[in-house]
N, CA, C and O of each residue as an XYZ file, in Angstrom:
596
protein
N     -25.950     31.741    -21.475
C     -26.435     32.301    -20.229
C     -25.319     33.075    -19.541
O     -24.137     32.893    -19.833
N     -25.720     33.934    -18.630
C     -24.742     34.727    -17.887
C     -24.038     33.848    -16.855
O     -24.669     33.061    -16.150
N     -22.719     34.001    -16.784
C     -21.918     33.214    -15.842
C     -20.915     34.133    -15.161
O     -20.353     35.032    -15.786
N     -20.701     33.898    -13.882
C     -19.697     34.653    -13.136
C     -18.793     33.666    -12.409
O     -19.213     32.574    -12.028
N     -17.548     34.076    -12.227
C     -16.572     33.268    -11.511
C     -16.196     33.966    -10.213
O     -15.965     35.175    -10.197
N     -16.136     33.196     -9.115
C     -15.711     33.752     -7.834
C     -14.228     34.069     -7.841
O     -13.791     35.009     -7.177
N     -13.439     33.284     -8.595
C     -11.994     33.471     -8.699
C     -11.631     33.447    -10.182
O     -12.030     32.525    -10.893
N     -10.892     34.430    -10.657
C     -10.523     34.419    -12.074
C      -9.530     33.309    -12.371
O      -8.770     32.907    -11.490
N      -9.525     32.811    -13.598
C      -8.502     31.843    -13.977
C      -7.138     32.522    -14.041
O      -7.042     33.749    -14.089
N      -6.094     31.713    -14.040
C      -4.729     32.227    -14.195
C      -4.641     32.937    -15.542
O      -5.198     32.466    -16.534
N      -3.939     34.069    -15.577
C      -3.899     34.884    -16.800
C      -3.363     34.131    -18.018
O      -3.709     34.476    -19.148
N      -2.533     33.120    -17.814
C      -2.010     32.353    -18.952
C      -3.076     31.481    -19.601
O      -2.956     31.118    -20.772
N      -4.124     31.142    -18.842
C      -5.171     30.240    -19.335
C      -6.536     30.844    -19.061
O      -7.378     30.234    -18.404
N      -6.745     32.053    -19.573
C      -7.983     32.779    -19.310
C      -8.670     33.250    -20.587
O      -9.612     34.040    -20.527
N      -8.218     32.785    -21.717
C      -8.766     33.256    -22.991
C     -10.273     32.996    -23.054
O     -10.729     31.874    -22.832
N     -11.019     34.020    -23.351
C     -12.473     33.896    -23.442
C     -13.170     34.136    -22.119
O     -14.386     34.328    -22.091
N     -12.430     34.130    -21.024
C     -13.003     34.380    -19.710
C     -14.100     33.398    -19.348
O     -14.194     32.311    -19.918
N     -14.923     33.792    -18.401
C     -15.980     32.916    -17.886
C     -16.904     32.418    -18.994
O     -17.377     31.282    -18.942
N     -17.165     33.264    -20.002
C     -18.082     32.873    -21.070
C     -17.640     31.601    -21.783
O     -18.477     30.868    -22.310
N     -16.344     31.328    -21.806
C     -15.870     30.119    -22.489
C     -16.387     28.847    -21.818
O     -16.315     27.768    -22.404
N     -16.908     28.963    -20.596
C     -17.468     27.796    -19.906
C     -18.904     27.491    -20.339
O     -19.415     26.406    -20.062
N     -19.557     28.438    -21.015
C     -20.949     28.224    -21.426
C     -21.175     28.511    -22.912
O     -22.315     28.705    -23.336
N     -20.117     28.539    -23.694
C     -20.247     28.892    -25.111
C     -20.572     27.702    -26.021
O     -20.697     27.868    -27.234
N     -20.707     26.522    -25.451
C     -21.066     25.344    -26.247
C     -19.919     24.707    -27.002
O     -20.135     23.784    -27.786
N     -18.697     25.184    -26.780
C     -17.524     24.649    -27.470
C     -16.662     23.888    -26.468
O     -16.181     24.461    -25.490
N     -16.472     22.599    -26.717
C     -15.631     21.809    -25.823
C     -14.179     21.859    -26.290
O     -13.892     21.989    -27.480
N     -13.278     21.754    -25.324
C     -11.852     21.837    -25.607
C     -11.336     20.657    -26.399
O     -11.819     19.533    -26.262
N     -10.348     20.930    -27.228
C      -9.729     19.893    -28.047
C      -8.747     19.062    -27.237
O      -8.176     19.523    -26.248
N      -8.567     17.834    -27.680
C      -7.509     16.963    -27.175
C      -6.711     16.500    -28.384
O      -7.333     16.105    -29.370
N      -5.390     16.518    -28.386
C      -4.601     17.011    -27.264
C      -4.892     18.487    -27.024
O      -5.169     19.241    -27.957
N      -4.825     18.875    -25.780
C      -5.235     20.201    -25.346
C      -4.215     21.268    -25.695
O      -3.025     21.007    -25.868
N      -4.735     22.478    -25.789
C      -3.865     23.655    -25.818
C      -4.541     24.717    -24.964
O      -5.748     24.653    -24.730
N      -3.790     25.669    -24.509
C      -4.270     26.637    -23.539
C      -5.447     27.470    -23.980
O      -6.199     27.955    -23.134
N      -5.637     27.658    -25.288
C      -6.708     28.536    -25.726
C      -8.090     27.911    -25.584
O      -9.092     28.624    -25.645
N      -8.167     26.614    -25.398
C      -9.466     25.943    -25.299
C      -9.970     25.807    -23.869
O     -11.145     25.502    -23.663
N      -9.130     26.023    -22.898
C      -9.439     25.693    -21.511
C      -9.160     26.868    -20.587
O      -8.260     27.669    -20.845
N      -9.935     26.971    -19.507
C      -9.606     27.897    -18.423
C      -8.783     27.126    -17.405
O      -9.130     25.999    -17.050
N      -7.693     27.724    -16.931
C      -6.796     27.059    -15.992
C      -6.744     27.790    -14.663
O      -6.609     29.012    -14.614
N      -6.853     27.019    -13.584
C      -6.815     27.550    -12.225
C      -5.647     26.892    -11.498
O      -5.642     25.680    -11.285
N      -4.663     27.694    -11.121
C      -3.470     27.177    -10.446
C      -3.667     27.257     -8.942
O      -3.610     28.337     -8.353
N      -3.901     26.094     -8.321
C      -4.051     26.035     -6.877
C      -5.378     26.541     -6.361
O      -5.620     26.472     -5.156
N      -6.254     27.047     -7.220
C      -7.552     27.545     -6.749
C      -8.685     26.721     -7.358
O      -8.510     25.994     -8.336
N      -9.841     26.867     -6.739
C     -11.023     26.128     -7.176
C     -11.725     26.847     -8.322
O     -11.602     28.062     -8.475
N     -12.450     26.099     -9.110
C     -13.394     26.669    -10.065
C     -14.689     26.881     -9.300
O     -15.237     25.932     -8.740
N     -15.181     28.101     -9.267
C     -16.418     28.437     -8.563
C     -17.231     29.309     -9.505
O     -17.014     30.518     -9.583
N     -18.171     28.692    -10.223
C     -18.929     29.370    -11.272
C     -20.417     29.370    -10.947
O     -20.970     28.366    -10.500
N     -21.054     30.512    -11.179
C     -22.499     30.625    -10.991
C     -23.135     31.044    -12.310
O     -22.742     32.034    -12.926
N     -24.126     30.264    -12.725
C     -24.841     30.511    -13.974
C     -26.240     31.011    -13.650
O     -26.955     30.407    -12.850
N     -26.626     32.118    -14.276
C     -27.980     32.656    -14.157
C     -28.759     32.161    -15.367
O     -28.472     32.554    -16.498
N     -29.742     31.305    -15.132
C     -30.533     30.757    -16.226
C     -31.556     31.764    -16.760
O     -32.204     31.510    -17.775
N     -31.703     32.908    -16.079
C     -32.610     33.946    -16.536
C     -34.015     33.827    -15.985
O     -34.720     34.828    -15.858
N     -34.428     32.614    -15.657
C     -35.732     32.354    -15.061
C     -35.650     31.001    -14.366
O     -34.732     30.222    -14.620
N     -36.599     30.727    -13.499
C     -36.638     29.432    -12.833
C     -36.950     28.359    -13.862
O     -37.907     28.472    -14.629
N     -36.130     27.320    -13.866
C     -36.285     26.229    -14.821
C     -36.110     24.893    -14.111
O     -35.550     24.827    -13.016
N     -36.593     23.839    -14.743
C     -36.375     22.482    -14.245
C     -35.053     21.994    -14.805
O     -34.827     22.033    -16.014
N     -34.183     21.535    -13.921
C     -32.905     20.978    -14.369
C     -32.758     19.565    -13.823
O     -33.208     19.255    -12.720
N     -32.120     18.718    -14.620
C     -31.966     17.314    -14.248
C     -30.509     16.894    -14.091
O     -30.207     15.906    -13.422
N     -29.602     17.661    -14.719
C     -28.198     17.265    -14.699
C     -27.328     18.475    -14.943
O     -27.703     19.405    -15.656
N     -26.151     18.442    -14.333
C     -25.111     19.419    -14.618
C     -23.866     18.639    -15.018
O     -23.505     17.656    -14.371
N     -23.224     19.074    -16.070
C     -21.983     18.443    -16.512
C     -20.854     19.455    -16.490
O     -21.058     20.636    -16.770
N     -19.671     18.988    -16.158
C     -18.477     19.834    -16.154
C     -17.385     19.090    -16.895
O     -17.008     17.982    -16.514
N     -16.876     19.703    -17.958
C     -15.811     19.112    -18.754
C     -14.473     19.533    -18.154
O     -14.161     20.721    -18.090
N     -13.686     18.551    -17.717
C     -12.398     18.825    -17.077
C     -11.290     18.042    -17.775
O     -11.546     17.087    -18.508
N     -10.067     18.467    -17.530
C      -8.904     17.877    -18.185
C      -8.011     17.201    -17.152
O      -7.864     17.686    -16.030
N      -7.417     16.075    -17.543
C      -6.417     15.403    -16.718
C      -5.170     15.190    -17.561
O      -5.199     14.495    -18.576
N      -4.078     15.798    -17.123
C      -2.778     15.623    -17.775
C      -1.719     15.836    -16.695
O      -1.083     16.888    -16.629
N      -1.544     14.826    -15.857
C      -0.691     14.965    -14.684
C       0.760     15.247    -15.039
O       1.481     15.822    -14.223
N       1.213     14.862    -16.230
C       2.583     15.184    -16.635
C       2.748     16.696    -16.844
O       3.863     17.216    -16.812
N       1.626     17.391    -17.058
C       1.628     18.855    -17.180
C       1.094     19.524    -15.909
O       0.771     20.712    -15.923
N       1.000     18.765    -14.816
C       0.570     19.251    -13.500
C      -0.933     19.529    -13.439
O      -1.391     20.232    -12.538
N      -1.700     18.992    -14.377
C      -3.151     19.219    -14.434
C      -3.854     17.991    -13.857
O      -3.712     16.877    -14.362
N      -4.615     18.224    -12.787
C      -5.273     17.135    -12.072
C      -6.786     17.293    -12.112
O      -7.307     18.401    -12.246
N      -7.475     16.176    -11.993
C      -8.927     16.198    -11.861
C      -9.289     16.852    -10.527
O      -8.481     16.843     -9.598
N     -10.485     17.416    -10.424
C     -10.892     17.990     -9.147
C     -11.062     16.910     -8.080
O     -11.348     15.753     -8.389
N     -10.881     17.305     -6.823
C     -11.106     16.390     -5.698
C     -12.588     16.123     -5.506
O     -12.985     15.059     -5.031
N     -13.399     17.101     -5.879
C     -14.835     17.021     -5.648
C     -15.509     18.059     -6.525
O     -14.931     19.105     -6.822
N     -16.729     17.767     -6.937
C     -17.559     18.745     -7.631
C     -18.875     18.835     -6.873
O     -19.526     17.827     -6.601
N     -19.249     20.066     -6.539
C     -20.500     20.300     -5.818
C     -21.392     21.215     -6.645
O     -20.929     22.207     -7.209
N     -22.678     20.872     -6.711
C     -23.664     21.696     -7.388
C     -24.636     22.220     -6.339
O     -25.176     21.464     -5.532
N     -24.843     23.530     -6.372
C     -25.804     24.186     -5.491
C     -26.758     24.991     -6.356
O     -26.410     25.385     -7.470
N     -27.961     25.238     -5.848
C     -28.952     26.000     -6.601
C     -29.544     27.094     -5.736
O     -29.467     27.057     -4.508
N     -30.146     28.083     -6.421
C     -30.732     29.223     -5.736
C     -31.844     29.816     -6.592
O     -31.862     29.665     -7.814
N     -32.754     30.483     -5.930
C     -33.785     31.248     -6.633
C     -33.420     32.715     -6.723
O     -33.862     33.411     -7.637
N     -32.596     33.204     -5.759
C     -32.292     34.633     -5.707
C     -30.839     34.983     -6.020
O     -30.499     36.164     -6.094
N     -29.980     33.989     -6.205
C     -28.577     34.234     -6.505
C     -27.748     34.587     -5.282
O     -26.559     34.882     -5.404
N     -28.360     34.561     -4.102
C     -27.665     34.906     -2.859
C     -27.585     33.708     -1.921
O     -26.510     33.351     -1.438
N     -28.729     33.099     -1.673
C     -28.799     31.946     -0.782
C     -28.845     30.673     -1.619
O     -29.809     30.423     -2.343
N     -27.786     29.873     -1.508
C     -27.684     28.631     -2.274
C     -27.849     27.434     -1.356
O     -27.481     27.476     -0.182
N     -28.412     26.363     -1.912
C     -28.467     25.095     -1.180
C     -27.778     24.025     -2.015
O     -28.001     23.897     -3.219
N     -26.935     23.265     -1.333
C     -26.216     22.182     -2.003
C     -27.193     21.077     -2.354
O     -27.991     20.655     -1.517
N     -27.131     20.604     -3.600
C     -28.038     19.540     -4.019
C     -27.307     18.246     -4.371
O     -27.919     17.178     -4.394
N     -26.004     18.331     -4.647
C     -25.285     17.101     -4.996
C     -23.782     17.343     -4.973
O     -23.301     18.393     -5.398
N     -23.044     16.344     -4.464
C     -21.588     16.365     -4.502
C     -21.114     15.081     -5.164
O     -21.649     14.000     -4.916
N     -20.109     15.219     -6.002
C     -19.482     14.075     -6.663
C     -18.060     13.973     -6.119
O     -17.318     14.955     -6.121
N     -17.685     12.785     -5.656
C     -16.371     12.579     -5.049
C     -15.297     12.329     -6.103
O     -15.593     12.081     -7.272
N     -14.052     12.400     -5.663
C     -12.922     12.143     -6.558
C     -13.006     10.751     -7.176
O     -12.713     10.577     -8.358
N     -13.403      9.764     -6.385
C     -13.532      8.400     -6.908
C     -14.555      8.344     -8.041
O     -14.331      7.667     -9.045
N     -15.669      9.046     -7.890
C     -16.697      9.084     -8.935
C     -16.201      9.848    -10.163
O     -16.490      9.464    -11.297
N     -15.459     10.924     -9.934
C     -14.917     11.723    -11.041
C     -13.958     10.890    -11.875
O     -13.959     10.986    -13.102
N     -13.143     10.075    -11.225
C     -12.162      9.259    -11.941
C     -12.804      8.178    -12.807
O     -12.151      7.652    -13.709
N     -14.067      7.835    -12.554
C     -14.758      6.828    -13.359
C     -15.072      7.331    -14.764
O     -15.123      6.540    -15.706
N     -15.283      8.624    -14.911
C     -15.476      9.209    -16.240
C     -14.657     10.485    -16.282
O     -15.189     11.575    -16.071
N     -13.362     10.356    -16.555
C     -12.403     11.419    -16.282
C     -12.465     12.684    -17.134
O     -11.672     13.595    -16.893
N     -13.327     12.791    -18.080
C     -13.400     14.065    -18.805
C     -14.676     14.815    -18.462
O     -14.605     15.942    -17.973
N     -15.818     14.237    -18.699
C     -17.070     14.900    -18.389
C     -17.579     14.401    -17.037
O     -17.964     13.241    -16.889
N     -17.570     15.297    -16.067
C     -18.113     14.977    -14.753
C     -19.610     15.234    -14.838
O     -20.041     16.371    -15.030
N     -20.397     14.181    -14.695
C     -21.849     14.296    -14.786
C     -22.432     14.266    -13.383
O     -22.140     13.370    -12.591
N     -23.267     15.266    -13.090
C     -23.875     15.371    -11.771
C     -25.389     15.271    -11.948
O     -26.044     16.264    -12.265
N     -25.955     14.057    -11.741
C     -27.407     13.909    -11.878
C     -28.120     14.548    -10.685
O     -27.691     14.402     -9.540
N     -29.209     15.255    -10.969
C     -29.920     15.987     -9.922
C     -31.364     15.548     -9.744
O     -32.052     16.056     -8.859
N     -31.837     14.621    -10.557
C     -33.259     14.333    -10.550
C     -33.940     15.428    -11.348
O     -33.482     15.768    -12.439
N     -35.013     15.981    -10.835
C     -35.681     17.110    -11.488
C     -35.918     18.155    -10.412
O     -36.792     18.001     -9.558
N     -35.123     19.230    -10.464
C     -35.249     20.282     -9.469
C     -35.478     21.626    -10.154
O     -35.159     21.803    -11.330
N     -36.025     22.553     -9.410
C     -36.291     23.892     -9.912
C     -35.206     24.844     -9.415
O     -34.843     24.819     -8.239
N     -34.690     25.683    -10.312
C     -33.684     26.670     -9.920
C     -33.546     27.722    -10.999
O     -33.799     27.470    -12.177
N     -33.137     28.912    -10.572
C     -32.772     29.955    -11.520
C     -31.257     30.049    -11.623
O     -30.715     30.231    -12.713
N     -30.574     29.924    -10.487
C     -29.112     30.030    -10.437
C     -28.524     28.664    -10.122
O     -29.019     27.943     -9.255
N     -27.463     28.322    -10.836
C     -26.758     27.057    -10.617
C     -25.300     27.390    -10.336
O     -24.632     28.054    -11.128
N     -24.827     26.916     -9.200
C     -23.424     27.147     -8.820
C     -22.678     25.816     -8.885
O     -23.126     24.813     -8.330
N     -21.543     25.823     -9.564
C     -20.696     24.635     -9.686
C     -19.338     24.970     -9.076
O     -18.664     25.911     -9.496
N     -18.954     24.176     -8.075
C     -17.644     24.344     -7.455
C     -16.862     23.056     -7.661
O     -17.270     21.988     -7.207
N     -15.720     23.172     -8.359
C     -14.807     22.046     -8.546
C     -13.592     22.322     -7.671
O     -12.877     23.302     -7.878
N     -13.366     21.456     -6.698
C     -12.290     21.666     -5.734
C     -10.955     21.223     -6.319
O     -10.795     20.082     -6.752
N     -10.005     22.148     -6.323
C      -8.666     21.881     -6.843
C      -8.007     20.749     -6.058
O      -8.268     20.578     -4.867
N      -7.157     19.985     -6.725
C      -6.474     18.840     -6.100
C      -5.463     19.247     -5.036
O      -5.045     18.409     -4.237
N      -5.061     20.517     -5.009
C      -4.135     20.981     -3.971
C      -2.687     20.883     -4.415
O      -2.352     21.169     -5.565
N      -1.834     20.475     -3.485
C      -0.399     20.364     -3.763
C      -0.109     19.016     -4.424
O      -0.618     17.982     -3.991
N       0.695     19.037     -5.453
C       1.039     17.813     -6.185
C       1.889     16.924     -5.286
O       2.897     17.372     -4.739
N       1.480     15.652     -5.131
C       2.200     14.753     -4.222
C       3.611     14.394     -4.708
O       3.913     14.458     -5.900
N       4.450     14.021     -3.759
C       5.830     13.591     -4.045
C       5.817     12.436     -5.042
O       4.920     11.594     -5.032
N       6.827     12.420     -5.897
C       6.974     11.354     -6.883
C       6.256     11.630     -8.188
O       6.294     10.805     -9.100
N       5.600     12.777     -8.293
C       4.884     13.145     -9.510
C       5.524     14.386    -10.130
O       6.130     15.187     -9.419
N       5.395     14.553    -11.461
C       5.911     15.784    -12.066
C       5.298     17.003    -11.376
O       4.083     17.068    -11.186
N       6.134     17.958    -11.005
C       5.661     19.166    -10.338
C       5.451     19.019     -8.849
O       4.841     19.882     -8.217
N       5.953     17.926     -8.276
C       5.701     17.665     -6.855
C       6.000     18.890     -5.987
O       6.987     19.596     -6.189
N       5.108     19.115     -5.012
C       5.261     20.231     -4.089
C       4.691     21.547     -4.595
O       4.624     22.518     -3.841
N       4.280     21.598     -5.854
C       3.675     22.804     -6.430
C       2.156     22.681     -6.443
O       1.621     21.578     -6.331
N       1.456     23.814     -6.580
C      -0.003     23.746     -6.693
C      -0.411     23.039     -7.983
O       0.174     23.266     -9.041
N      -1.415     22.185     -7.880
C      -1.962     21.516     -9.061
C      -2.781     22.503     -9.884
O      -3.325     23.474     -9.357
N      -2.855     22.241    -11.159
C      -3.728     22.994    -12.048
C      -5.072     22.280    -12.139
O      -5.139     21.052    -12.075
N      -6.121     23.047    -12.285
C      -7.463     22.552    -12.576
C      -7.885     23.218    -13.876
O      -7.942     24.445    -13.954
N      -8.181     22.420    -14.897
C      -8.576     22.954    -16.198
C     -10.005     22.527    -16.497
O     -10.363     21.362    -16.325
N     -10.818     23.474    -16.944
C     -12.201     23.201    -17.328
C     -12.518     23.988    -18.593
O     -11.920     25.031    -18.856
N     -13.474     23.470    -19.380
C     -13.816     24.204    -20.596
C     -15.309     24.294    -20.865
O     -15.706     25.004    -21.789
N     -16.133     23.629    -20.124
C     -17.553     23.736    -20.412
C     -18.375     23.278    -19.212
O     -18.070     22.270    -18.574
N     -19.425     24.044    -18.920
C     -20.425     23.666    -17.925
C     -21.732     23.534    -18.685
O     -22.132     24.443    -19.412
N     -22.399     22.390    -18.513
C     -23.660     22.130    -19.214
C     -24.754     21.945    -18.167
O     -24.610     21.148    -17.239
N     -25.839     22.681    -18.323
C     -27.004     22.539    -17.455
C     -28.147     22.039    -18.310
O     -28.540     22.691    -19.278
N     -28.682     20.881    -17.953
C     -29.788     20.282    -18.736
C     -30.989     20.067    -17.844
O     -32.019     19.575    -18.304
C-alpha cells in the first residue's frame, strides 16, 4: 500500500525509504542499518492509504531496542484513522509501559473499525538520560514494519 512519512528518516538509516515499512520484510536481529529506518530525535509519523475503506482490527509496529547503540523504544504509539486523508481521529494510544511488555512488535488492538487511511505516530524517547550510553544526545527510534490487519 501507499505510505507517506511526515518526517524523513536520518539519511544513514533510510534505505528503502517509507516503502520499507510496508514491504512485508521484518528487520533482522542482530540488526544492521539496511533493515531498519532510523529517526534521530524525531518521531515516526506514517500514513498508509489502504486504497479503499476497509475494516481493520489491529495495527502492529515493529520497533528496535538497543540502548547501548542509543536506540530506544517509543514513548507512545498512537493510531489515528481517516476517510479522506485530511481529518484524522485518534482511535488508540499505547503507553511506554505497554510497549515495554512486548518490546519488538507493538500491537495496537482496535476492535473492528472502518478506515481508508491509517496514521501511526511513534513518539521518540527524546534526550538520552544521564548514566546511559549517549547521555544528553537525541535518542534513536528504529522501525521496520507497519502491519494493518
